C-alpha positions as CSV (number, residue, x, y, z in Angstrom):
1,M,22.7,24.4,3.5
2,K,23.4,28.1,2.9
3,I,21.0,29.3,5.6
4,I,22.4,27.0,8.2
5,P,25.8,28.7,8.9
6,D,24.1,32.2,9.0
7,C,21.3,31.0,11.4
8,S,23.9,29.0,13.6
9,N,26.3,31.9,13.9
10,D,23.5,34.5,14.7
11,M,22.0,32.1,17.3
12,S,25.4,31.2,18.9
13,L,26.3,34.9,19.2
14,S,22.9,36.0,20.6
15,R,22.7,33.1,23.2
16,S,26.2,32.6,24.3
17,G,27.9,35.8,23.1
18,V,30.5,33.6,21.3
19,L,30.6,33.5,17.5
20,L,30.4,30.0,16.2
21,N,32.2,31.2,13.1
22,T,31.1,28.3,10.8
23,S,30.9,28.3,7.0
24,V,28.9,26.6,4.3
25,D,31.8,24.3,3.6
26,E,32.1,23.2,7.3
27,V,28.3,22.5,7.3
28,Y,28.7,20.3,4.2
29,H,31.6,18.5,6.0
30,F,29.4,18.2,9.3
31,F,26.6,16.4,7.4
32,G,29.1,14.3,5.3
33,A,30.7,13.2,8.6
34,C,27.3,12.3,10.1
35,I,26.4,10.3,7.0
36,L,29.7,8.4,7.1
37,M,29.2,7.7,10.9
38,S,25.9,6.1,10.0
39,C,27.8,3.8,7.7
40,I,30.5,2.9,10.1
41,Q,28.8,3.0,13.6
42,Y,30.9,3.1,16.7
43,P,29.1,2.7,20.1
44,K,30.0,6.2,21.0
45,I,30.8,9.3,18.8
46,R,33.9,10.1,20.8
47,M,35.6,6.8,19.6
48,Y,36.0,8.3,16.1
49,W,38.7,10.4,17.7
50,S,40.3,7.7,20.0
51,K,43.8,6.7,19.4
52,T,43.1,3.1,18.7
53,L,40.2,3.5,16.3
54,R,40.8,7.0,15.0
55,F,39.0,7.6,11.7
56,T,41.0,10.1,9.7
57,A,38.3,10.7,7.1
58,I,36.5,12.5,9.9
59,T,39.1,13.7,12.3
60,D,41.1,15.5,9.6
61,R,38.0,17.7,9.1
62,F,37.1,18.3,12.8
63,T,38.5,18.2,16.2
64,R,36.3,16.3,18.6
65,D,35.2,19.5,20.4
66,R,34.5,21.4,17.3
67,F,32.2,18.5,15.9
68,F,30.3,18.5,19.2
69,K,30.0,22.3,19.2
70,L,28.6,22.3,15.8
71,R,26.3,19.3,16.6
72,K,25.0,21.3,19.5
73,S,24.7,24.7,17.8
74,V,23.4,23.8,14.3
75,K,20.1,26.0,13.5
76,V,18.0,26.4,10.5
77,V,16.1,29.5,11.7
78,V,16.9,32.6,13.8
79,D,14.4,32.2,16.7
80,D,13.9,36.0,17.2
81,D,13.0,36.4,13.5
82,V,10.1,34.0,13.7
83,P,6.6,35.6,14.4
84,E,4.9,34.6,17.6
85,D,1.8,33.5,15.8
86,L,3.9,31.1,13.7
87,K,5.5,29.6,16.8
88,K,2.0,29.0,18.2
89,S,0.5,27.5,15.1
90,D,3.5,25.3,13.9
91,K,5.2,23.1,16.6
92,F,8.0,22.3,14.3
93,W,8.9,25.9,13.3
94,K,12.6,25.4,14.4
95,V,13.2,23.0,11.5
96,R,10.4,24.1,9.1
97,P,12.8,25.6,6.4
98,F,14.7,22.3,6.2
99,L,11.5,20.3,6.1
100,D,10.2,22.5,3.3
101,Q,13.3,21.8,1.1
102,I,12.9,18.0,1.7
103,L,9.1,18.2,1.0
104,Q,9.7,20.2,-2.2
105,G,12.0,17.5,-3.5
106,C,9.5,14.8,-2.5
107,R,6.6,16.5,-4.3
108,S,8.5,17.1,-7.5
109,Q,8.6,13.4,-8.1
110,T,6.3,11.8,-10.8
111,R,3.0,10.7,-9.4
112,P,2.4,6.9,-10.3
113,E,-0.9,5.1,-10.7
114,C,-0.9,3.6,-7.2
115,V,0.3,5.1,-3.9
116,S,0.0,4.1,-0.2
117,I,-0.5,6.2,2.9
118,D,0.7,5.1,6.3
119,E,2.2,6.2,9.5
120,Q,6.0,6.6,10.1
121,M,7.7,6.9,13.5
122,I,10.7,9.2,13.8
123,P,12.4,7.6,16.9
124,F,13.1,10.0,19.7
125,T,12.4,9.5,23.5
126,G,13.5,13.0,24.7
127,A,11.5,16.2,25.2
128,C,9.8,17.4,22.0
129,P,6.7,19.5,21.1
130,C,4.6,16.5,20.0
131,R,5.8,13.0,20.9
132,Q,3.5,10.0,20.4
133,C,3.6,6.3,21.3
134,L,2.4,3.7,19.0
135,P,3.2,0.3,20.7
136,M,2.8,-1.9,17.5
137,K,5.5,0.1,15.6
138,P,9.2,-1.1,15.5
139,N,10.1,2.3,17.1
140,P,7.1,2.8,19.3
141,V,8.1,6.2,20.9
142,G,8.8,9.3,18.8
143,I,7.4,11.9,16.4
144,K,4.5,10.7,14.1
145,N,4.8,11.3,10.5
146,F,2.1,10.6,7.9
147,V,3.7,9.5,4.6
148,C,2.4,9.1,1.1
149,A,4.8,6.8,-0.9
150,T,5.0,4.7,-4.1
151,A,4.9,0.8,-4.0
152,D,8.7,0.7,-4.4
153,G,9.4,3.0,-1.4
154,I,9.7,6.6,-3.0
155,V,8.3,9.2,-0.7
156,L,5.9,11.6,-2.5
157,D,4.7,13.6,0.4
158,F,4.5,13.8,4.2
159,D,3.0,15.7,7.0
160,L,4.2,15.8,10.6
161,Y,1.3,15.1,13.1
162,Q,0.8,18.1,15.5
163,S,-2.8,18.0,16.3
164,R,-6.3,17.5,14.7
165,D,-6.8,21.2,14.8
166,A,-3.6,21.7,12.7
167,L,-5.0,19.3,10.0
168,L,-8.4,21.2,10.0
169,D,-6.5,24.3,8.9
170,Q,-5.0,22.5,6.0
171,V,-8.2,21.0,4.6
172,E,-11.0,23.1,3.2
173,E,-14.1,20.9,3.9
174,T,-13.8,19.1,7.2
175,E,-17.3,18.5,8.6
176,G,-17.8,14.9,9.6
177,L,-14.2,13.9,8.9
178,G,-12.0,12.0,11.4
179,L,-8.4,12.3,11.8
180,G,-7.6,9.5,9.3
181,S,-9.9,11.0,6.6
182,L,-8.3,14.5,7.2
183,V,-4.8,13.0,6.6
184,M,-6.0,11.3,3.5
185,T,-7.6,14.4,2.2
186,H,-4.4,16.4,2.8
187,L,-1.8,13.9,1.5
188,C,-3.9,13.2,-1.7
189,Q,-4.0,16.9,-2.8
190,T,-0.9,16.5,-4.9
191,L,-2.1,13.3,-6.7
192,H,-3.3,13.1,-10.3
193,R,-6.6,11.8,-11.6
194,G,-6.9,8.0,-11.7
195,T,-4.7,7.4,-8.7
196,K,-5.5,4.4,-6.5
197,V,-4.8,5.1,-2.8
198,Y,-4.1,2.1,-0.4
199,C,-4.2,2.7,3.4
200,D,-4.6,0.7,6.6
201,R,-7.6,0.7,8.9
202,F,-6.6,3.8,10.8
203,F,-7.5,6.0,7.7
204,T,-10.5,3.9,6.4
205,S,-13.9,5.1,7.6
206,I,-17.3,4.5,6.1
207,Q,-18.9,7.1,8.3
208,G,-16.4,9.6,6.9
209,A,-17.0,8.4,3.4
210,E,-20.9,8.9,3.7
211,Q,-20.4,12.4,5.1
212,M,-18.1,13.3,2.2
213,M,-20.6,11.9,-0.3
214,K,-23.2,14.3,1.1
215,K,-20.8,17.3,0.9
216,E,-19.4,16.1,-2.4
217,L,-16.0,15.7,-0.8
218,Y,-13.2,13.3,-1.0
219,M,-12.9,9.7,0.0
220,T,-15.7,8.1,-2.0
221,E,-17.9,10.5,-4.0
222,Q,-15.3,13.1,-4.6
223,M,-12.8,10.3,-5.2
224,M,-15.1,9.3,-8.0
225,K,-15.4,12.9,-9.3
226,Q,-11.6,13.3,-9.2
227,E,-11.1,9.6,-10.3
228,L,-9.1,8.8,-7.1
229,Y,-10.0,5.4,-5.7
230,M,-9.4,4.2,-2.0
231,T,-8.7,0.7,-0.8
232,G,-7.8,-0.5,2.7
233,T,-8.5,-2.7,5.7
234,V,-11.4,-1.4,8.0
235,M,-12.4,-1.8,11.5
236,K,-15.7,-3.7,12.4
237,N,-17.2,-0.7,14.2
238,R,-16.8,1.6,11.2
239,V,-18.8,-0.7,8.9
240,A,-21.4,-2.0,11.4
241,A,-24.2,-2.1,8.7
242,A,-22.0,-4.2,6.4
243,V,-21.0,-6.5,9.2
244,Q,-24.5,-7.4,10.0
245,K,-25.0,-8.5,6.4
246,L,-21.8,-10.5,6.3
247,P,-21.4,-14.1,7.8
248,T,-20.0,-14.1,11.4
249,D,-16.4,-14.9,12.3
250,K,-17.5,-18.4,13.4
251,A,-19.3,-19.2,10.2
252,M,-16.4,-18.0,8.1
253,K,-14.0,-20.2,10.0
254,K,-16.4,-23.2,9.6
255,A,-16.6,-22.6,5.9
256,G,-12.8,-22.9,5.7
257,R,-9.7,-21.1,4.8
258,G,-9.9,-18.9,1.7
259,T,-13.6,-18.2,2.0
260,S,-14.7,-14.7,1.1
261,R,-18.0,-12.7,1.1
262,E,-18.9,-9.3,-0.3
263,V,-21.5,-6.6,0.3
264,S,-21.9,-3.3,-1.6
265,T,-23.9,-0.2,-1.5
266,E,-27.0,0.1,-3.6
267,D,-25.2,2.3,-6.2
268,G,-22.4,-0.2,-6.3
269,K,-19.8,2.5,-5.7
270,L,-18.4,1.0,-2.5
271,C,-18.0,-2.6,-1.3
272,V,-16.9,-4.4,1.8
273,V,-15.2,-7.7,1.6
274,K,-14.7,-10.4,4.3
275,W,-12.0,-12.8,3.8
276,N,-11.0,-15.8,6.0
277,N,-7.2,-16.6,6.2
278,N,-5.8,-17.4,9.6
279,K,-8.6,-15.2,10.9
280,P,-11.3,-13.0,9.1
281,V,-10.2,-9.8,7.6
282,L,-12.4,-6.9,6.6
283,M,-11.5,-4.6,3.7
284,M,-13.3,-1.7,1.9
285,S,-12.7,-0.4,-1.5
286,V,-14.3,1.7,-4.3
287,V,-12.3,0.0,-7.1
288,H,-11.6,-3.6,-6.0
289,G,-14.0,-6.5,-5.0
290,I,-13.7,-10.3,-4.7
291,Q,-13.5,-11.0,-8.5
292,P,-11.2,-11.9,-10.1
293,E,-10.1,-14.4,-7.5
294,D,-6.7,-16.2,-7.6
295,T,-4.8,-18.6,-5.2
296,C,-1.8,-18.0,-2.9
297,Q,0.4,-20.2,-0.9
298,R,-0.2,-20.1,2.8
299,W,1.5,-22.2,5.6
300,D,-0.8,-24.8,7.3
301,K,0.2,-25.6,10.8
302,K,-1.6,-28.9,11.0
303,L,-0.3,-30.3,7.7
304,K,3.1,-28.5,8.2
305,Q,3.3,-27.5,4.6
306,Y,2.2,-24.8,2.2
307,V,-1.4,-25.1,0.8
308,A,-3.2,-23.2,-1.9
309,V,-5.8,-20.7,-0.6
310,S,-8.3,-18.7,-2.6
311,R,-7.6,-15.0,-2.4
312,P,-9.9,-12.1,-3.6
313,S,-8.7,-9.4,-5.9
314,I,-8.9,-6.8,-3.2
315,V,-6.4,-8.6,-1.0
316,R,-4.0,-9.3,-3.8
317,E,-3.9,-5.6,-4.9
318,Y,-3.6,-4.4,-1.3
319,N,-0.7,-6.7,-0.6
320,L,1.1,-5.6,-3.7
321,K,0.6,-1.9,-3.4
322,M,0.5,-1.1,0.4
323,G,4.1,-1.6,1.5
324,G,5.7,1.5,0.2
325,V,5.9,3.4,3.5
326,D,7.3,0.4,5.3
327,L,9.9,-0.1,2.6
328,A,10.9,3.5,2.9
329,D,11.2,2.9,6.8
330,R,13.4,-0.2,6.2
331,M,15.7,1.6,3.9
332,I,16.2,4.4,6.4
333,S,16.8,1.9,9.3
334,Y,19.7,0.2,7.4
335,Y,22.1,3.2,8.0
336,R,20.2,5.6,10.3
337,M,22.0,8.5,11.8
338,S,21.1,7.1,15.2
339,A,23.7,8.9,17.4
340,R,22.0,9.8,20.7
341,T,20.9,13.3,21.2
342,K,18.7,15.3,23.6
343,K,17.8,17.8,21.0
344,W,14.7,17.0,18.9
345,T,15.7,19.4,16.2
346,I,19.0,17.4,15.6
347,R,17.0,14.1,15.4
348,M,14.7,15.7,12.8
349,L,17.5,17.0,10.7
350,M,19.2,13.7,10.7
351,H,16.0,11.7,10.0
352,F,14.9,13.7,7.0
353,T,18.5,13.7,5.7
354,D,18.2,9.9,5.9
355,L,14.8,10.0,4.1
356,A,16.4,12.1,1.3
357,L,19.2,9.6,0.9
358,A,16.8,6.7,0.8
359,N,14.7,8.4,-1.9
360,S,17.7,9.5,-3.9
361,W,19.1,5.9,-4.0
362,L,15.8,4.5,-5.0
363,L,15.5,6.9,-7.8
364,Y,19.0,6.4,-8.9
365,R,18.5,2.5,-9.0
366,K,15.1,2.9,-10.8
367,D,16.6,5.2,-13.4
368,L,19.7,3.0,-14.1
369,T,17.5,-0.1,-14.2
370,I,15.3,1.5,-16.8
371,C,18.3,2.4,-18.9
372,G,19.4,-1.2,-18.8
373,T,22.5,-0.8,-16.6
374,P,23.8,-4.2,-15.4
375,K,22.9,-4.8,-11.8
376,N,26.5,-5.2,-10.8
377,S,27.2,-1.7,-12.1
378,I,24.6,0.0,-9.9
379,M,26.0,1.2,-6.5
380,Q,24.6,-0.6,-3.4
381,F,22.9,1.5,-0.8
382,L,26.0,1.4,1.5
383,E,28.3,2.5,-1.4
384,F,25.7,5.3,-2.4
385,H,25.9,6.6,1.3
386,M,29.7,6.7,1.4
387,E,29.9,8.3,-1.9
388,V,27.5,11.1,-0.9
389,A,29.5,11.5,2.4
390,R,32.8,11.8,0.5
391,T,31.4,14.3,-1.9
392,L,30.0,16.5,0.9
393,M,33.3,16.3,2.9
394,A,35.4,17.1,-0.2
395,Q,33.7,20.5,-0.6
396,H,36.5,23.0,-1.0
397,H,38.9,20.8,0.8
398,S,42.5,20.2,-0.4
399,Q,43.0,16.9,-2.1
400,E,45.8,15.8,0.3
401,H,43.3,15.7,3.1
402,D,40.5,14.0,1.1
403,A,39.2,10.8,2.6
404,E,41.2,7.9,1.0
405,L,39.3,4.6,0.3
406,S,42.1,2.6,2.0
407,D,41.6,4.6,5.2
408,I,37.9,3.7,5.3
409,I,38.4,0.1,4.4
410,Y,41.1,-0.3,7.1
411,V,38.7,0.8,9.8
412,L,36.0,-1.6,8.5
413,C,38.5,-4.4,8.5
414,T,39.7,-3.6,11.9
415,L,36.1,-3.6,13.5
416,V,34.7,-6.4,11.2
417,I,31.5,-4.4,10.9
418,F,31.0,-4.5,7.2
419,R,32.6,-6.4,4.3
420,L,33.5,-4.5,1.1
421,S,34.7,-5.9,-2.2
422,Y,38.1,-4.4,-1.8
423,K,41.5,-5.4,-0.7
424,C,42.8,-3.3,2.2
425,I,46.2,-1.9,1.5
426,A,47.0,-1.5,5.2
427,C,46.1,-5.0,6.5
428,D,46.2,-6.9,3.2
429,I,42.8,-8.5,3.9
430,K,40.3,-9.1,1.1
431,V,36.7,-8.4,1.9
432,T,33.4,-8.7,0.0
433,A,30.5,-6.1,-0.4
434,K,27.6,-6.2,2.0
435,Q,24.5,-6.4,0.0
436,V,21.3,-4.5,0.9
């Protein structure tokens, strides 16, 4: 936060000739207001200063024009101080100091036994250095972010996608590795021995695994050397030799739901499993196989009821451990700072602030749960957001102007957006807490 006012003032003076004259306290207030706006969302930002829906917790800190000026001018680097070679090599240099601080916090977290690696989309449709489109994602257009997370959604590491060449510079041995394998290699550098890594079919490649075994690299042979183990779904064309040894899709469907078959390498270090659920699924692992099997409940359309289906060990473990990045995405989406902007830098700052908030709450809940704190004594995600916002907005601000809880509840009651477990003093309405 301390570098933001200096950089913003310098950039404003050099570009427009007008001093922005912001301070550290005002930057804290700005981010606090943005977090509060994500909890209590109006269709337009200007409505927070309207006469009928005026939100004093925000308007007492900023005039409308001042808020928009700050939002337009906030910077984390002075452009003229950044070397030209860095600008060419790093497409996200404009927000790199901020990203490094968030990344440092993520990498300081305890590494668990199991992690998952997946793609995350930062929604943005405007002009930016590296915009991607993934049609199957909830937010298909935006900036691609590769994330390593725990099974309970805590982000441990991330890397913004710029190009394959940028990844090549971050990995020592790259010969024969595809993009997915490069990402895996880079994100697993901070993991401890014995870690089991779960990923989807984008990252899983037997060709890359064979090449890395020859070079004693990462995904299979080096994973064995470092005691890191990979499990994931895999595309048919990446395991063509294994597919030829396995039954065809038609034969698997004829055999019935829950049928599974397995093939492995001669040394037994890697296996490919084919399981028929609604349709055949291919998976590859260096640590799991079919055994021990269990049963799971699946819906049968013909019988119109749940039936017991045999399930291989690899499928059970994958389903249990793979959803960490999706959970982190879901937590961010609940109260995303989604106000429209044309500046990709603002979108990045807001997204990674949301990510830090989600991580913080998950860690807060985890720590209190371990300590035996009753569930009803743990702040919900919304309450946590609002408490952080109030703390930031109270930085060196007189108590007479601090945001009163009754003011916030009054706005919520008026708009009927959320329901909190308080009685509003202004309108005498009792409302219950929204659960996350």
